[in-house]
Backbone as CSV, one residue per row, in Angstrom:
resi,resn,N_x,N_y,N_z,CA_x,CA_y,CA_z,C_x,C_y,C_z
1,MET,-95.340,40.145,6.985,-95.112,41.193,7.970,-94.640,40.589,9.286
2,THR,-93.643,41.193,9.880,-93.127,40.757,11.176,-93.334,41.857,12.200
3,SER,-93.731,41.471,13.395,-93.839,42.414,14.508,-92.527,42.400,15.282
4,PHE,-91.860,43.541,15.320,-90.604,43.693,16.052,-90.860,44.480,17.329
5,VAL,-90.584,43.871,18.471,-90.654,44.576,19.742,-89.231,44.991,20.092
6,LEU,-88.993,46.295,20.128,-87.649,46.863,20.201,-87.399,47.395,21.607
7,VAL,-86.504,46.730,22.337,-86.243,47.091,23.727,-84.895,47.803,23.821
8,PRO,-84.874,49.062,24.232,-83.628,49.825,24.249,-82.775,49.519,25.468
9,GLY,-81.498,49.796,25.342,-80.575,49.587,26.445,-80.475,50.793,27.355
10,ALA,-79.409,50.851,28.121,-79.204,51.908,29.103,-79.275,53.296,28.465
11,TRP,-79.902,54.217,29.205,-79.994,55.639,28.871,-80.989,55.958,27.755
12,LEU,-81.537,54.952,27.109,-82.376,55.185,25.934,-83.856,54.977,26.238
13,GLY,-84.684,55.413,25.302,-86.112,55.138,25.333,-86.565,54.762,23.940
14,ALA,-87.866,54.686,23.740,-88.405,54.342,22.419,-87.914,55.314,21.354
15,TRP,-87.629,56.554,21.755,-87.168,57.567,20.804,-85.943,57.100,20.005
16,ALA,-85.079,56.293,20.621,-83.838,55.882,19.962,-84.083,55.004,18.743
17,TRP,-85.258,54.364,18.701,-85.586,53.456,17.596,-86.311,54.165,16.445
18,LYS,-86.476,55.471,16.536,-87.308,56.203,15.571,-86.934,55.902,14.123
19,ARG,-85.678,56.020,13.783,-85.256,55.835,12.388,-85.346,54.370,11.974
20,VAL,-85.023,53.465,12.885,-85.153,52.032,12.595,-86.624,51.683,12.375
21,ALA,-87.492,52.208,13.237,-88.922,51.924,13.120,-89.481,52.425,11.795
22,GLU,-89.057,53.613,11.379,-89.525,54.156,10.101,-89.096,53.266,8.940
23,THR,-87.869,52.764,9.000,-87.384,51.883,7.938,-88.137,50.559,7.932
24,LEU,-88.359,49.988,9.099,-89.114,48.734,9.179,-90.538,48.919,8.639
25,GLU,-91.166,50.004,9.007,-92.527,50.277,8.513,-92.544,50.417,6.993
26,SER,-91.520,51.069,6.441,-91.473,51.262,4.987,-91.327,49.943,4.242
27,ARG,-90.854,48.905,4.969,-90.698,47.578,4.378,-91.862,46.653,4.725
28,GLY,-92.904,47.229,5.325,-94.120,46.462,5.575,-94.177,45.749,6.906
29,HIS,-93.247,46.062,7.812,-93.218,45.410,9.120,-93.851,46.307,10.178
30,ALA,-94.084,45.751,11.350,-94.737,46.489,12.430,-93.789,46.605,13.620
31,PRO,-93.163,47.770,13.811,-92.269,47.947,14.957,-93.018,48.445,16.189
32,TYR,-92.615,47.949,17.328,-93.180,48.380,18.605,-92.016,48.787,19.521
33,PRO,-91.547,50.028,19.411,-90.464,50.484,20.282,-90.972,50.633,21.719
34,VAL,-90.171,50.203,22.661,-90.547,50.207,24.074,-89.705,51.243,24.825
35,THR,-90.318,51.895,25.805,-89.566,52.674,26.782,-89.713,51.990,28.133
36,LEU,-88.602,51.634,28.737,-88.632,51.005,30.044,-88.866,52.062,31.124
37,THR,-89.602,51.679,32.149,-89.903,52.588,33.251,-88.626,53.188,33.826
38,GLY,-88.638,54.502,33.979,-87.502,55.207,34.568,-86.579,55.857,33.575
39,MET,-86.792,55.597,32.270,-85.961,56.211,31.238,-86.862,56.819,30.159
40,GLY,-86.257,57.576,29.244,-87.022,58.188,28.173,-88.171,59.016,28.709
41,GLU,-89.314,58.943,28.026,-90.484,59.725,28.448,-91.105,59.208,29.738
42,ARG,-90.549,58.104,30.268,-91.023,57.581,31.553,-90.009,57.849,32.665
43,VAL,-89.146,58.833,32.447,-88.128,59.171,33.432,-88.755,59.691,34.726
44,HIS,-89.952,60.262,34.619,-90.618,60.780,35.822,-91.019,59.661,36.781
45,LEU,-90.960,58.408,36.311,-91.292,57.257,37.154,-90.045,56.595,37.738
46,ALA,-88.889,57.182,37.515,-87.646,56.595,38.007,-87.599,56.609,39.535
47,SER,-87.098,55.524,40.078,-86.878,55.438,41.520,-85.841,54.351,41.769
48,LYS,-85.349,54.276,42.991,-84.350,53.263,43.309,-84.945,51.864,43.338
49,GLU,-86.281,51.749,43.292,-86.926,50.439,43.275,-87.121,49.885,41.868
50,VAL,-86.915,50.706,40.841,-87.126,50.254,39.462,-86.036,49.261,39.092
51,GLY,-86.457,48.014,38.810,-85.503,46.974,38.463,-86.038,46.056,37.390
52,MET,-85.502,44.846,37.341,-85.805,43.932,36.254,-87.255,43.473,36.224
53,GLU,-87.891,43.328,37.367,-89.286,42.894,37.359,-90.163,43.942,36.675
54,THR,-89.907,45.205,36.968,-90.655,46.281,36.309,-90.372,46.303,34.813
55,ALA,-89.103,46.199,34.439,-88.731,46.230,33.023,-89.357,45.074,32.254
56,THR,-89.352,43.895,32.853,-89.944,42.728,32.198,-91.439,42.940,31.973
57,LYS,-92.112,43.470,32.974,-93.550,43.731,32.835,-93.829,44.828,31.814
58,ASP,-92.932,45.818,31.723,-93.094,46.856,30.693,-93.240,46.223,29.312
59,VAL,-92.356,45.284,29.001,-92.350,44.670,27.672,-93.498,43.674,27.528
60,LEU,-93.733,42.883,28.550,-94.856,41.937,28.499,-96.174,42.668,28.263
61,ASN,-96.331,43.839,28.842,-97.573,44.589,28.652,-97.707,45.113,27.228
62,VAL,-96.590,45.485,26.602,-96.648,45.886,25.195,-97.137,44.718,24.340
63,VAL,-96.624,43.536,24.623,-97.049,42.342,23.888,-98.523,42.045,24.144
64,GLU,-98.916,42.069,25.406,-100.283,41.701,25.784,-101.315,42.704,25.274
65,PHE,-101.083,43.975,25.481,-102.102,44.972,25.164,-102.154,45.320,23.682
66,ASN,-101.157,44.881,22.921,-101.221,45.035,21.462,-101.586,43.723,20.770
67,ASP,-101.932,42.706,21.569,-102.337,41.401,21.019,-101.292,40.854,20.046
68,LEU,-100.042,40.899,20.442,-98.964,40.478,19.552,-98.676,38.992,19.693
69,ASP,-98.323,38.403,18.574,-97.957,36.994,18.538,-96.888,36.813,17.474
70,ASP,-96.108,35.744,17.587,-95.050,35.444,16.627,-94.106,36.637,16.475
71,ILE,-93.704,37.211,17.593,-92.905,38.431,17.564,-91.411,38.130,17.472
72,VAL,-90.680,39.111,16.949,-89.225,39.124,17.052,-88.891,40.162,18.113
73,LEU,-88.251,39.705,19.156,-87.934,40.536,20.317,-86.472,40.955,20.213
74,VAL,-86.237,42.258,20.175,-84.882,42.785,20.020,-84.453,43.419,21.335
75,GLY,-83.375,42.917,21.920,-82.845,43.473,23.158,-81.481,44.093,22.928
76,HIS,-81.361,45.386,23.214,-80.106,46.103,23.014,-79.375,46.260,24.340
77,SER,-78.068,46.003,24.332,-77.213,46.244,25.482,-77.693,45.442,26.695
78,PHE,-77.840,46.094,27.868,-78.277,45.347,29.051,-79.652,44.739,28.835
79,ALA,-80.440,45.293,27.906,-81.799,44.809,27.671,-81.840,43.461,26.969
80,GLY,-80.670,42.895,26.622,-80.656,41.489,26.253,-81.163,40.654,27.410
81,LYS,-80.883,41.123,28.622,-81.364,40.464,29.835,-82.887,40.610,29.947
82,VAL,-83.398,41.785,29.623,-84.847,42.008,29.645,-85.529,41.123,28.607
83,ALA,-84.979,41.097,27.399,-85.568,40.291,26.325,-85.605,38.819,26.705
84,ALA,-84.543,38.324,27.325,-84.510,36.919,27.736,-85.587,36.631,28.769
85,ALA,-85.748,37.529,29.745,-86.762,37.330,30.777,-88.167,37.346,30.187
86,VAL,-88.389,38.229,29.217,-89.692,38.290,28.555,-89.934,37.021,27.747
87,ALA,-88.929,36.579,27.002,-89.074,35.374,26.183,-89.338,34.147,27.050
88,ASP,-88.766,34.129,28.231,-89.000,33.020,29.145,-90.472,32.949,29.546
89,ARG,-91.056,34.102,29.825,-92.446,34.135,30.300,-93.463,34.074,29.166
90,ALA,-93.078,34.586,27.994,-94.008,34.627,26.863,-93.456,33.826,25.693
91,HIS,-92.855,32.679,25.989,-92.163,31.893,24.958,-93.085,31.458,23.829
92,ASP,-94.371,31.321,24.124,-95.323,30.897,23.100,-95.651,32.018,22.119
93,ARG,-95.236,33.234,22.419,-95.507,34.373,21.534,-94.248,34.886,20.835
94,VAL,-93.112,34.324,21.168,-91.835,34.836,20.650,-91.287,33.902,19.571
95,ARG,-91.137,34.434,18.372,-90.505,33.682,17.293,-89.001,33.586,17.494
96,LYS,-88.414,34.709,17.891,-86.959,34.755,18.025,-86.572,35.966,18.867
97,VAL,-85.456,35.846,19.575,-84.840,36.987,20.244,-83.565,37.351,19.497
98,ILE,-83.436,38.634,19.154,-82.206,39.138,18.545,-81.483,39.984,19.581
99,TYR,-80.250,39.596,19.886,-79.437,40.298,20.871,-78.539,41.293,20.145
100,LEU,-78.798,42.578,20.344,-78.093,43.640,19.643,-76.999,44.222,20.544
101,ASP,-75.753,43.831,20.277,-74.619,44.284,21.086,-74.995,44.188,22.567
102,ALA,-75.452,43.013,22.954,-76.206,42.854,24.192,-75.643,41.787,25.121
103,PHE,-76.139,41.822,26.349,-75.956,40.716,27.278,-76.480,39.436,26.640
104,LEU,-75.707,38.362,26.742,-76.085,37.084,26.147,-76.383,36.078,27.257
105,PRO,-77.645,35.680,27.413,-78.001,34.760,28.496,-77.568,33.329,28.205
106,LYS,-77.377,32.578,29.257,-77.093,31.156,29.145,-78.349,30.371,29.506
107,LYS,-78.461,29.184,28.916,-79.621,28.344,29.186,-79.358,27.504,30.439
108,VAL,-79.370,28.207,31.561,-79.145,27.583,32.862,-80.251,28.047,33.797
109,ARG,-80.359,27.363,34.931,-81.403,27.699,35.896,-80.902,28.656,36.975
110,ALA,-79.621,28.925,36.999,-79.040,29.772,38.034,-79.261,31.253,37.714
111,PRO,-79.283,32.103,38.743,-79.360,33.546,38.497,-78.185,34.017,37.643
112,GLN,-78.444,34.940,36.727,-77.394,35.444,35.845,-77.704,36.874,35.438
113,GLY,-76.678,37.566,34.995,-76.870,38.897,34.419,-76.777,40.049,35.391
114,GLY,-76.574,39.778,36.668,-76.402,40.872,37.603,-75.005,41.462,37.483
115,LEU,-74.914,42.773,37.347,-73.608,43.416,37.250,-73.661,44.767,37.944
116,ASP,-72.510,45.255,38.332,-72.413,46.547,38.992,-71.869,47.570,38.005
117,PRO,-72.732,48.411,37.424,-72.264,49.341,36.393,-71.361,50.440,36.928
118,THR,-71.375,50.646,38.239,-70.515,51.692,38.791,-69.041,51.335,38.657
119,GLN,-68.738,50.036,38.490,-67.355,49.620,38.308,-66.798,50.105,36.972
120,GLU,-67.689,50.247,35.988,-67.250,50.669,34.647,-67.511,52.143,34.388
121,TYR,-68.638,52.649,34.892,-69.066,54.005,34.537,-69.022,54.990,35.698
122,GLY,-68.623,54.525,36.871,-68.559,55.406,38.020,-69.891,55.465,38.755
123,PRO,-69.888,56.002,39.962,-71.099,56.025,40.782,-72.103,57.067,40.306
124,PRO,-73.355,56.908,40.702,-74.346,57.956,40.430,-73.969,59.240,41.174
125,PRO,-74.569,60.359,40.804,-74.356,61.584,41.578,-74.720,61.356,43.040
126,ALA,-74.141,62.128,43.931,-74.360,61.962,45.368,-75.851,61.889,45.690
127,GLY,-76.220,60.822,46.389,-77.612,60.640,46.773,-78.498,60.086,45.679
128,GLY,-77.939,59.817,44.506,-78.727,59.344,43.381,-78.723,57.833,43.260
129,PHE,-79.496,57.336,42.308,-79.626,55.889,42.091,-79.508,55.536,40.619
130,ALA,-79.094,56.491,39.789,-79.020,56.267,38.348,-77.770,56.943,37.790
131,ILE,-77.191,56.318,36.763,-75.942,56.790,36.164,-76.247,57.579,34.890
132,PRO,-75.830,58.843,34.812,-76.084,59.632,33.600,-75.150,59.240,32.458
133,LEU,-75.600,59.486,31.241,-74.746,59.289,30.071,-73.883,60.523,29.883
134,THR,-72.591,60.297,29.692,-71.652,61.406,29.544,-70.926,61.327,28.207
135,GLU,-70.280,62.432,27.857,-69.459,62.455,26.646,-68.363,61.395,26.729
136,GLU,-67.805,61.213,27.908,-66.722,60.243,28.072,-67.198,58.824,27.784
137,ILE,-68.415,58.494,28.223,-68.964,57.159,27.958,-69.211,56.987,26.467
138,VAL,-69.753,58.013,25.832,-69.993,57.930,24.387,-68.675,57.739,23.648
139,ASP,-67.644,58.477,24.047,-66.334,58.333,23.404,-65.788,56.918,23.563
140,ARG,-66.089,56.276,24.680,-65.526,54.970,24.963,-66.220,53.847,24.188
141,ILE,-67.550,53.891,24.074,-68.263,52.762,23.460,-69.052,53.127,22.204
142,GLY,-69.053,54.422,21.855,-69.804,54.836,20.669,-69.192,56.036,19.981
143,MET,-67.892,55.946,19.731,-67.143,57.071,19.164,-67.712,57.536,17.825
144,ASP,-68.388,56.632,17.115,-68.916,56.995,15.798,-70.167,57.863,15.875
145,VAL,-70.727,58.059,17.052,-71.852,58.993,17.208,-71.264,60.396,17.267
146,GLN,-71.474,61.168,16.218,-70.850,62.472,16.082,-71.864,63.535,15.660
147,GLY,-71.466,64.787,15.788,-72.230,65.901,15.264,-73.645,65.972,15.784
148,ASP,-74.596,66.187,14.860,-75.995,66.328,15.239,-76.525,65.070,15.915
149,ASP,-76.053,63.909,15.480,-76.505,62.661,16.100,-76.110,62.613,17.574
150,ARG,-74.892,63.023,17.876,-74.436,63.008,19.266,-75.235,64.015,20.104
151,ARG,-75.419,65.194,19.570,-76.168,66.200,20.312,-77.599,65.728,20.564
152,TRP,-78.196,65.098,19.556,-79.563,64.583,19.707,-79.611,63.482,20.759
153,MET,-78.693,62.534,20.683,-78.702,61.422,21.626,-78.492,61.914,23.059
154,LEU,-77.515,62.781,23.255,-77.246,63.274,24.603,-78.385,64.134,25.140
155,SER,-79.108,64.807,24.267,-80.231,65.640,24.714,-81.422,64.801,25.158
156,LYS,-81.525,63.590,24.630,-82.659,62.715,24.954,-82.313,61.663,26.017
157,ALA,-81.033,61.366,26.180,-80.622,60.313,27.103,-80.996,60.667,28.541
158,THR,-81.445,59.668,29.281,-81.815,59.846,30.684,-80.999,58.879,31.539
159,PRO,-80.767,59.193,32.811,-79.926,58.330,33.653,-80.450,56.902,33.741
160,TRP,-79.525,55.973,33.853,-79.804,54.538,33.879,-79.929,54.074,35.330
161,PRO,-81.121,53.664,35.774,-81.271,53.175,37.149,-80.377,51.970,37.416
162,VAL,-79.560,52.073,38.458,-78.555,51.052,38.744,-79.185,49.684,39.006
163,LYS,-80.364,49.662,39.600,-80.987,48.383,39.931,-81.283,47.551,38.682
164,LEU,-81.529,48.224,37.565,-81.764,47.494,36.315,-80.542,46.655,35.941
165,ALA,-79.372,47.174,36.223,-78.145,46.439,35.926,-77.863,45.375,36.974
166,LYS,-78.074,45.709,38.225,-77.688,44.810,39.311,-78.609,43.603,39.462
167,ASP,-79.885,43.761,39.117,-80.825,42.642,39.269,-80.469,41.504,38.326
168,PRO,-80.320,40.278,38.819,-80.138,39.124,37.936,-81.480,38.617,37.428
169,ILE,-81.430,37.742,36.466,-82.629,37.022,36.014,-82.379,35.532,36.219
170,THR,-83.459,34.798,36.403,-83.384,33.342,36.480,-84.370,32.781,35.466
171,LEU,-83.849,32.049,34.509,-84.654,31.554,33.396,-85.105,30.119,33.653
172,SER,-86.298,29.812,33.178,-86.833,28.471,33.339,-86.511,27.621,32.111
173,GLU,-86.945,26.381,32.141,-86.741,25.491,30.998,-87.500,25.964,29.766
174,ASP,-88.525,26.811,29.953,-89.271,27.331,28.808,-88.385,28.163,27.886
175,PHE,-87.347,28.763,28.447,-86.465,29.597,27.640,-85.600,28.773,26.694
176,ASP,-85.370,27.522,27.021,-84.432,26.703,26.256,-84.849,26.514,24.801
177,GLY,-86.149,26.589,24.531,-86.622,26.387,23.167,-86.725,27.659,22.349
178,VAL,-86.410,28.804,22.947,-86.514,30.083,22.240,-85.333,30.243,21.277
179,LYS,-85.617,30.600,20.028,-84.565,30.789,19.033,-83.859,32.128,19.242
180,SER,-82.576,32.152,18.900,-81.756,33.342,19.107,-81.031,33.735,17.826
181,ALA,-80.713,35.026,17.731,-79.830,35.555,16.698,-79.092,36.740,17.316
182,TYR,-78.037,37.192,16.639,-77.146,38.153,17.270,-76.663,39.200,16.262
183,ILE,-76.503,40.421,16.767,-75.825,41.468,16.009,-74.706,42.012,16.890
184,PHE,-73.489,41.971,16.380,-72.332,42.443,17.120,-71.804,43.735,16.498
185,CYS,-71.361,44.643,17.353,-70.846,45.934,16.909,-69.352,46.015,17.226
186,THR,-68.545,46.181,16.204,-67.100,46.026,16.354,-66.424,47.189,17.064
187,LEU,-67.080,48.354,17.154,-66.437,49.543,17.713,-66.904,49.867,19.125
188,SER,-67.576,48.925,19.773,-68.108,49.206,21.104,-67.211,48.703,22.230
189,GLY,-66.121,48.064,21.866,-65.157,47.653,22.877,-65.189,46.180,23.237
190,ASP,-66.174,45.443,22.775,-66.238,44.011,23.071,-65.330,43.219,22.115
191,PRO,-64.786,42.091,22.566,-63.944,41.246,21.704,-64.806,40.396,20.776
192,VAL,-65.322,41.020,19.743,-66.317,40.390,18.883,-65.809,39.084,18.282
193,ASP,-64.591,39.072,17.787,-64.058,37.851,17.166,-64.046,36.689,18.157
194,GLU,-63.669,36.970,19.386,-63.619,35.919,20.398,-65.017,35.433,20.772
195,ILE,-65.959,36.349,20.826,-67.341,35.959,21.135,-67.880,35.046,20.039
196,ILE,-67.677,35.445,18.787,-68.183,34.663,17.661,-67.497,33.297,17.591
197,SER,-66.223,33.243,17.951,-65.491,31.976,17.896,-65.917,31.015,18.999
198,GLY,-66.714,31.506,19.967,-67.228,30.631,21.013,-66.395,30.582,22.269
199,LYS,-65.494,31.552,22.448,-64.618,31.532,23.618,-65.414,31.540,24.916
200,TRP,-66.568,32.213,24.918,-67.394,32.289,26.125,-68.699,31.506,25.982
201,GLY,-68.716,30.579,25.026,-69.902,29.760,24.825,-70.381,29.849,23.387
202,LYS,-70.870,28.744,22.888,-71.318,28.672,21.497,-72.557,29.521,21.273
203,LEU,-72.568,30.258,20.167,-73.755,31.010,19.798,-74.866,30.055,19.393
204,GLU,-76.093,30.437,19.713,-77.238,29.552,19.496,-77.987,29.831,18.198
205,GLY,-77.426,30.699,17.345,-78.126,31.036,16.108,-77.259,31.887,15.204
206,PRO,-77.827,32.402,14.108,-77.069,33.200,13.142,-76.688,34.561,13.711
207,HIS,-75.733,35.207,13.052,-75.314,36.519,13.529,-74.940,37.428,12.362
208,LYS,-74.918,38.717,12.656,-74.416,39.738,11.755,-73.406,40.587,12.521
209,VAL,-72.476,41.163,11.780,-71.472,42.045,12.369,-71.600,43.417,11.718
210,MET,-71.649,44.463,12.543,-71.735,45.836,12.045,-70.510,46.621,12.490
211,GLU,-69.956,47.413,11.568,-68.793,48.245,11.884,-69.274,49.546,12.511
212,THR,-69.809,49.427,13.709,-70.348,50.579,14.422,-69.972,50.479,15.889
213,GLY,-70.237,51.578,16.604,-70.167,51.555,18.049,-71.446,50.974,18.624
214,HIS,-71.698,51.304,19.869,-72.751,50.656,20.650,-74.165,51.075,20.255
215,TRP,-74.301,52.098,19.426,-75.637,52.612,19.121,-75.902,52.637,17.612
216,PRO,-75.979,51.487,16.955,-76.231,51.474,15.513,-77.616,51.997,15.138
217,MET,-78.553,52.007,16.089,-79.865,52.591,15.794,-79.766,54.098,15.575
218,ILE,-78.673,54.696,16.060,-78.419,56.123,15.849,-77.563,56.334,14.612
219,THR,-76.524,55.527,14.451,-75.536,55.781,13.397,-75.800,55.052,12.085
220,ARG,-76.416,53.861,12.153,-76.651,53.066,10.940,-78.072,52.458,10.975
221,PRO,-79.105,53.298,11.082,-80.454,52.753,11.268,-80.953,51.891,10.116
222,GLU,-80.645,52.274,8.892,-81.139,51.495,7.752,-80.433,50.144,7.673
223,GLU,-79.135,50.132,7.905,-78.386,48.875,7.913,-78.868,47.979,9.050
224,LEU,-79.110,48.577,10.202,-79.602,47.804,11.339,-80.965,47.209,11.033
225,ALA,-81.859,48.004,10.464,-83.184,47.489,10.121,-83.087,46.321,9.144
226,ALA,-82.207,46.445,8.158,-82.030,45.370,7.188,-81.515,44.095,7.873
227,ASN,-80.612,44.260,8.821,-80.083,43.099,9.543,-81.160,42.461,10.411
228,LEU,-81.991,43.259,11.038,-83.082,42.713,11.855,-84.032,41.873,10.992
229,VAL,-84.371,42.396,9.824,-85.257,41.657,8.913,-84.592,40.370,8.459
230,SER,-83.315,40.446,8.100,-82.583,39.274,7.620,-82.511,38.182,8.678
231,LEU,-82.351,38.572,9.937,-82.210,37.586,11.018,-83.534,37.097,11.573
232,SER,-84.619,37.740,11.187,-85.913,37.407,11.785,-86.497,36.107,11.223
């Protein structure tokens, strides 16, 4: 049995992992889907101060209060940054980090991972601090989410606090020994072939490629669960 701590990316909460979690459980594994503060059912806690330190503690507390050890930590999208920060602090409890169509950290001591999402997705509503998920964004990075799946995802999606994207992380030498694996999604707009070939740095572990957009937990949950088990 493997304990999978599932960290969702922008706009999502633990709800997004529902089908993946059910599949993992049916195969005898223990999934722990996380909702980061300010999104999902914790949207009522959203504020302009919610950033990476809060997100990192969200996941560390799931590990600590469930007495988890030898975990596989899955970081989706921007939450690859969250997973890396957690693995740095709890490296003795992490078997491996799987980066799911995610930010890929470098083993350096310098700050990294800070980005301005308004450059890609536009500014928050006037006076706001979080970017809502729109049909246009789904069309751009997750065109394969259609029909009932799209309606379900958009009905549950909550705005993404900008500070979560803008905050960088700084990793210590403890992170250097953490094992990595990767899942790439070919329809999300990233140059997957170039990433795998090492154009932006050599991959540090095995990988899988899925013919999906940015949200395979919505469109291909059983295939995603199988890939997580295979890479764990």
